C-alpha positions in Angstrom: 12.4 -7.7 13.2 10.7 -4.7 13.4 9.3 -2.4 10.1 6.7 -0.3 8.6 5.3 0.8 5.1 7.2 4.0 4.9 4.1 5.4 2.7 5.3 9.0 3.1 8.6 8.7 1.1 5.7 9.3 -1.9 6.0 13.2 -1.5 10.0 12.7 -1.5 9.8 11.1 -4.7 6.8 13.0 -6.1 8.0 16.4 -5.3 11.7 15.3 -6.8 13.2 16.3 -3.3 15.9 13.8 -3.3 16.3 13.5 0.3 16.4 9.6 -0.2 18.2 7.7 -2.7 16.5 5.2 -5.3 18.3 2.5 -2.8 15.9 3.1 -0.3 12.8 2.8 -2.4 14.7 -0.5 -3.5 15.3 -1.8 -0.5 11.7 -1.0 1.2 10.2 -2.6 -2.0 12.1 -5.6 -1.6 11.2 -6.1 1.8 7.3 -5.4 1.2 7.1 -8.0 -1.3 8.7 -10.5 1.2 6.5 -9.2 4.0 3.1 -9.3 2.1 0.1 -11.1 2.6 -2.7 -12.2 0.4 -4.6 -9.0 0.6 -1.5 -6.4 1.0 1.2 -5.6 2.9 0.8 -5.1 7.0 1.5 -1.4 8.1 4.0 -2.5 10.7 5.0 -5.8 13.0 2.6 -5.3 15.5 -0.5 -6.4 13.7 -1.8 -7.9 10.3 -3.8 -5.1 9.3 -3.0 -2.1 6.7 -4.6 1.0 5.0 -5.8 0.8 1.6 -4.9 4.5 0.7 -1.2 3.8 2.1 -0.8 0.5 0.3 -1.4 2.4 -2.9 0.9 5.3 -1.9 3.7 2.5 -1.7 2.6 0.9 -4.6 3.2 4.4 -6.7 6.7 4.5 -5.5 7.3 1.1 -7.1 10.3 1.3 -9.7 9.2 -1.8 -11.5 6.0 -2.4 -13.1 5.6 -5.9 -11.8 5.9 -4.8 -8.1 3.5 -2.0 -8.9 1.0 -4.8 -10.2 1.8 -7.0 -7.2 0.7 -4.6 -4.6 -2.3 -3.1 -6.6 -3.4 -6.6 -7.3 -3.2 -7.1 -3.6 -5.7 -4.1 -3.1 -7.9 -5.6 -5.8 -8.0 -8.8 -4.3 -9.3 -6.9 -0.9 -12.0 -5.2 -2.5 -13.0 -8.0 -4.4 -13.2 -11.0 -1.9 -13.8 -9.0 1.5 -16.7 -11.0 3.0 -17.9 -7.7 4.5 -20.5 -5.7 2.3 -19.6 -2.0 3.1 -18.3 0.8 0.8 -15.1 0.8 -0.1 -13.0 0.3 3.4 -9.5 1.6 4.3 -8.4 -0.1 7.1 -8.3 -4.5 6.7 -7.1 -7.3 7.5 -4.0 -8.5 4.9 -4.6 -12.2 5.8 -8.5 -12.4 5.3 -9.7 -9.3 3.8 -12.0 -8.6 6.6 -12.8 -4.8 7.6 -11.6 -3.3 10.6 -12.8 0.0 10.6 -13.0 3.1 8.6 -15.3 3.0 5.6 -16.2 5.2 2.7 -13.8 7.9 3.3 -11.9 10.3 1.0 -8.7 8.7 1.9 -9.7 6.3 -0.7 -8.5 8.9 -3.2 -4.8 7.3 -2.5 -5.7 4.6 -4.8 -5.0 7.3 -7.5 -1.6 8.1 -6.1 0.0 6.5 -9.4 -1.3 9.0 -11.6 0.4 11.9 -9.4 3.5 10.4 -10.4 3.1 11.0 -13.9 4.6 7.8 -15.5 
């Protein structure tokens, strides 16, 4: 089966466009919870890596506080347990928290996505 993080759904929800019904968000979130690894949800089925900013965009869309907490905790665990001592990386492996590439980039501002939601 193929899958991918639908991180750009954030803008539909944030701007209250209503293009996608809540059941789409719920189905995606249910799948992310099942596909999650110890340090995040892979971007898609091709590999085990993820992007920190996009993981946090997905977390911001959670309608359930437990789902939000689960996803943000995965990001916290990555930052805490990564064996790579670099400025915060945003492309890493979800199974062992190892850094792939990208570090100290402005995109890590995505960790604040939930604040944009206003809830």
